[in-house]
C-alpha positions in Angstrom: 24.9 35.0 38.6 28.2 36.8 38.8 31.1 34.4 39.6 34.0 35.8 41.6 37.6 35.1 42.7 38.8 37.0 45.8 42.6 37.4 46.2 43.8 38.6 49.6 47.3 40.0 49.3 49.2 39.8 52.6 52.6 38.5 53.4 51.6 37.9 57.0 48.2 36.4 56.0 49.9 34.0 53.5 52.2 32.8 56.3 49.2 32.2 58.7 50.3 35.1 61.0 47.2 37.2 60.4 43.6 36.1 59.8 42.0 37.2 56.6 39.0 39.4 57.6 38.6 41.3 54.4 38.0 38.3 52.2 34.9 37.2 54.2 33.6 40.8 54.2 33.8 40.9 50.4 32.0 37.5 50.1 29.3 38.7 52.5 28.7 41.9 50.6 28.7 40.2 47.2 25.7 38.1 48.2 23.6 41.4 48.0 24.0 41.4 44.2 23.6 37.6 43.8 27.3 37.0 43.2 29.1 33.8 44.2 32.7 33.6 45.4 34.0 30.5 43.7 37.7 31.0 44.5 39.4 32.6 47.5 43.1 32.7 48.1 45.6 34.4 50.4 48.8 35.3 48.6 52.1 37.0 49.6 52.8 40.4 48.1 54.8 39.0 45.2 54.1 40.8 41.9 54.7 37.8 39.6 52.5 35.5 41.7 49.7 38.1 41.7 50.0 38.5 37.9 49.9 34.7 37.4 46.8 34.4 39.6 45.0 37.3 37.8 45.7 35.7 34.5 44.7 32.3 35.7 41.3 33.4 37.1 40.6 35.7 34.1 38.1 33.9 31.9 37.2 31.5 34.7 35.2 34.1 36.7 33.4 37.3 35.8 35.0 39.4 38.6 38.3 39.3 40.4 38.5 41.4 43.6 41.8 41.9 45.3 42.2 43.1 48.8 45.5 44.5 50.1 48.7 45.8 48.6 47.3 49.1 47.2 49.3 51.5 49.4 52.8 53.0 49.2 55.0 50.5 51.0 57.6 48.8 48.9 55.7 45.5 49.1 52.4 47.0 47.9 52.5 45.8 44.3 48.9 44.8 43.6 48.1 47.8 41.3 51.4 47.3 39.5 50.6 43.6 38.8 47.1 44.5 37.8 48.2 47.2 35.3 50.5 44.6 33.7 47.7 42.1 33.0 44.6 44.2 32.1 43.6 45.0 28.5 41.7 48.2 29.5 41.6 50.4 32.6 38.4 51.7 34.1 39.7 54.7 36.0 36.2 55.8 37.2 35.9 52.9 39.6 39.1 53.7 41.5 38.4 57.4 41.3 35.0 57.1 43.0 36.4 54.8 45.7 39.1 57.3 46.5 36.7 60.2 46.4 34.3 58.5 48.8 37.2 57.5 51.0 38.3 61.2 51.2 35.1 61.9 53.1 36.4 59.8 55.9 40.2 60.2 55.7 42.7 62.2 53.6 44.8 59.1 53.5 42.4 57.7 50.9 44.3 59.8 48.3 47.3 57.5 48.9 45.5 54.5 47.4 46.9 53.3 44.2 44.0 50.9 43.5 43.3 50.1 39.8 40.2 48.7 38.1 40.2 47.2 34.6 39.2 44.5 32.2 41.2 41.4 31.1 39.3 39.6 28.4 35.8 39.3 29.8 36.8 39.6 33.4 36.5 42.7 35.6 39.4 43.2 38.0 39.1 45.6 40.9 41.7 46.3 43.6 40.3 47.0 47.0 42.3 48.2 50.1 43.3 45.7 52.8 41.5 46.8 55.9 38.0 45.3 56.4 36.6 48.8 57.2 38.0 50.3 54.0 36.9 47.2 51.9 33.4 47.7 53.1 33.4 51.5 52.4 34.9 51.0 48.9 32.8 48.1 47.9 29.6 49.9 49.1 30.3 52.7 46.6 30.8 50.4 43.6 28.5 47.4 44.4 25.6 48.9 42.4 27.5 49.1 39.1 29.2 45.7 39.2 26.4 43.7 37.5 26.0 46.3 34.8 29.8 46.4 34.2 30.0 42.6 33.9 27.1 42.5 31.5 28.8 45.1 29.2 32.2 43.4 29.4 30.5 40.2 28.3 29.1 42.0 25.3 25.6 43.1 26.3 24.5 45.6 23.6 21.4 47.1 25.2 21.3 50.8 25.8 23.0 52.1 29.0 20.3 54.7 29.5 19.0 54.9 33.1 15.4 53.7 33.5 
């Protein structure tokens, strides 16, 4: 079973001014691959706080999914925080999410989402809107289990069966 932490990044959400809809969408979708959300938090868009939480959950869970803070506004700092804590980037994950998003809206190219590895934890930034979360997670859901296995040291061949 894949263990997961979901971090919703939203100033309004952290103050109770907006309901977190994206976090529950993520949890629901992860059930398809037998993943279990063990931790879920709503945080303000504060880079140092996001970094601290990413570091804290790394090693405690297999996967950290963030939602929100991937755009261009000055408060969108999730990718910046992620880049500062990961050991290795996995650019293909973010690339495929943006490419799939481009089929629906050209604004997808403005996403600064990052995916990478810290220790033995996979970290992926997702957008903030529930619709975009679903679209992005749909594209990558099928590779998450394999990625987690490889990050944890699985040495079996990656050849498709």
